C-alpha positions as MATLAB code, in Angstrom:
seq = 'YDVGLGIPAEPLFRSSYGWLLALLEIIIALGIVGCIAGGAYAAITIAHADTIHPEQIYNTLDVSTHIYDDKGNLTDDIYLSENREIAKYEEFPENLKNAFIAVEDKTFWTHKGFNFKRIFGAIWNSVSGGGEISGTSTITQQIARNIFLPEEKSVRSIKRKIIEMYYAYQIEESLGKEEILA';
ca = [
      31.362   34.125  -37.272;
      31.800   37.590  -35.941;
      28.560   39.548  -35.513;
      30.299   42.915  -35.582;
      31.111   43.191  -31.865;
      34.433   41.404  -32.017;
      32.986   38.389  -30.179;
      32.512   35.159  -32.067;
      28.900   33.961  -31.800;
      28.239   30.449  -30.439;
      26.359   28.138  -32.693;
      22.672   27.927  -31.830;
      22.765   24.223  -30.933;
      25.363   24.804  -28.189;
      23.290   27.405  -26.353;
      20.175   25.211  -26.625;
      22.146   22.266  -25.367;
      23.307   24.325  -22.364;
      19.715   25.181  -21.448;
      18.650   21.556  -21.773;
      21.555   20.435  -19.611;
      20.713   23.032  -16.950;
      17.061   21.992  -17.035;
      18.028   18.337  -16.692;
      20.286   19.157  -13.722;
      17.435   21.030  -12.013;
      15.021   18.143  -12.607;
      17.532   15.627  -11.229;
      18.229   17.823   -8.186;
      14.498   18.231   -7.501;
      14.050   14.473   -7.872;
      16.821   13.776   -5.355;
      15.423   16.321   -2.896;
      11.933   14.845   -3.377;
      13.187   11.305   -2.713;
      15.027   12.418    0.425;
      11.985   14.346    1.685;
       9.642   11.442    0.856;
      11.931    8.964    2.586;
      12.165   11.180    5.665;
       8.366   11.571    5.750;
       7.907    7.793    5.444;
      10.465    7.137    8.205;
       8.807    9.612   10.566;
       5.345    8.209    9.779;
       6.498    4.633   10.446;
       8.274    5.676   13.649;
       4.979    7.099   14.965;
       2.812    4.148   13.855;
       1.265    1.959   16.529;
       2.848   -1.427   17.225;
       0.882   -4.372   15.854;
       1.061   -8.110   16.504;
       0.269   -9.826   13.189;
       0.684  -13.293   14.657;
      -2.423  -12.596   16.757;
      -4.498  -11.349   13.833;
      -7.282  -13.902   14.276;
      -7.711  -12.924   17.944;
      -8.605   -9.384   16.870;
     -11.421  -10.397   14.521;
     -15.011  -10.224   15.671;
     -16.446  -13.681   15.139;
     -19.775  -15.159   16.053;
     -20.277  -16.884   19.382;
     -22.208  -20.149   19.156;
     -24.495  -21.142   22.016;
     -25.325  -24.820   22.486;
     -27.849  -26.547   24.723;
     -26.973  -29.329   27.167;
     -27.341  -31.927   24.375;
     -24.825  -30.146   22.092;
     -27.401  -28.678   19.712;
     -26.775  -25.183   18.383;
     -29.414  -22.848   19.789;
     -28.172  -19.370   18.845;
     -25.392  -17.261   17.348;
     -24.350  -13.991   18.953;
     -22.270  -11.390   17.144;
     -21.491   -7.696   17.433;
     -21.477   -6.133   13.983;
     -21.192   -9.004   11.505;
     -21.922  -12.725   11.571;
     -18.436  -14.088   10.857;
     -16.628  -17.368   11.151;
     -12.979  -18.025   10.446;
     -12.514  -20.552    7.654;
      -9.441  -22.577    6.801;
      -7.632  -22.049    3.518;
      -8.283  -25.651    2.493;
     -12.061  -25.110    2.809;
     -12.164  -22.608   -0.054;
     -12.684  -23.973   -3.579;
      -9.631  -23.481   -5.833;
     -11.659  -21.430   -8.347;
     -12.786  -19.071   -5.569;
      -9.171  -18.516   -4.445;
      -8.032  -17.900   -8.020;
     -10.920  -15.541   -8.787;
     -10.386  -13.555   -5.582;
      -6.679  -13.101   -6.305;
      -7.312  -12.252   -9.974;
      -9.745   -9.484   -9.021;
      -8.114   -8.095   -5.877;
      -4.361   -8.609   -6.220;
      -2.778  -10.283   -9.247;
       0.701  -10.124   -7.670;
      -0.380  -11.631   -4.328;
       1.899  -14.683   -4.511;
       5.013  -12.655   -5.405;
       4.905   -9.411   -3.378;
       5.961   -8.821    0.228;
       2.790   -7.025    1.288;
       2.616   -4.201   -1.220;
       3.154   -3.569   -4.912;
       5.734   -0.830   -5.595;
       4.576   -0.225   -9.154;
       0.965    0.381   -8.104;
       2.036    2.477   -5.087;
       4.270    4.813   -7.106;
       1.598    5.156   -9.777;
      -0.937    6.102   -7.118;
       1.452    8.556   -5.455;
       2.062   10.208   -8.817;
      -1.712   10.455   -9.361;
      -2.083   11.866   -5.846;
       0.591   14.513   -6.313;
      -0.574   15.503   -9.778;
      -4.297   15.181   -9.159;
      -5.367   16.551   -5.808;
      -4.044   14.447   -2.942;
      -6.188   11.299   -2.995;
      -4.663    7.865   -3.387;
      -6.857    5.025   -4.585;
      -6.766    1.592   -6.140;
      -3.382    0.449   -4.859;
      -4.117   -1.872   -1.963;
      -2.971   -5.454   -2.066;
      -4.984   -8.093   -0.209;
      -2.508   -7.819    2.672;
      -2.873   -4.031    2.786;
      -6.661   -4.393    2.860;
      -6.309   -6.711    5.856;
      -3.929   -4.271    7.554;
      -6.339   -1.373    6.963;
      -9.483   -3.212    8.054;
      -7.995   -4.780   11.180;
      -5.342   -2.346   12.387;
      -6.598    0.996   10.981;
     -10.396    0.819   11.284;
     -10.767    4.483   12.267;
      -8.731    5.608    9.256;
      -9.969    3.195    6.610;
     -12.205    5.764    4.926;
      -9.439    8.396    4.897;
      -7.360    8.348    1.712;
      -3.944    9.827    2.366;
      -0.274    9.202    1.775;
       0.249    8.820    5.532;
      -2.331    6.019    5.787;
      -0.828    4.288    2.731;
       2.641    4.371    4.294;
       1.330    2.844    7.511;
      -0.650    0.245    5.514;
       2.504   -0.726    3.618;
       4.447   -1.011    6.868;
       1.762   -3.137    8.528;
       1.318   -5.260    5.383;
       5.037   -5.996    5.353;
       4.868   -7.041    9.016;
       1.876   -9.299    8.307;
       3.706  -10.919    5.384;
       6.762  -11.515    7.583;
       4.649  -13.161   10.325;
       2.074  -15.146    8.339;
       2.173  -17.345    5.277;
       0.241  -16.468    2.120;
      -2.357  -19.167    2.832;
      -2.887  -17.835    6.371;
      -3.399  -14.351    4.962;
      -6.042  -15.564    2.511;
      -7.928  -17.488    5.173;
];
């Protein structure tokens, strides 16, 4: 099909296909660059995170001190901010355990501290919606945040999430699921 210039015209679908292919290549390249940059940011963030000792997690909790008289009778409880006592996993009713997991972390028994699907969904929402990440924490991440990141627990950021994931993984490697729940 000569258009009068001596140059055969390309069919319309070929030029459209070329643009789509170029667009796809750009999207893939940006995705690769984004993954590399995100991985580098995560690695740097983890490298600068404080060292934790998950096996000593119960030593870091504020629990009540019980004061007894000379006959062994409880006379008073002393506590700093909250009146807490550590309970054993076996002491919790089965329905309470199941309800807690159903509400807080449905994948608790199968994940290694964090849930990739929820994390990536939250990161996407953060990037596309203004920088805040919310609603992604597993039970183990909540423990990591409350015990090892108390100063940052009200700050919602990608950096805190990365450190939470790192700490949650360490907790899961050191403690069993039942120890984490107790």
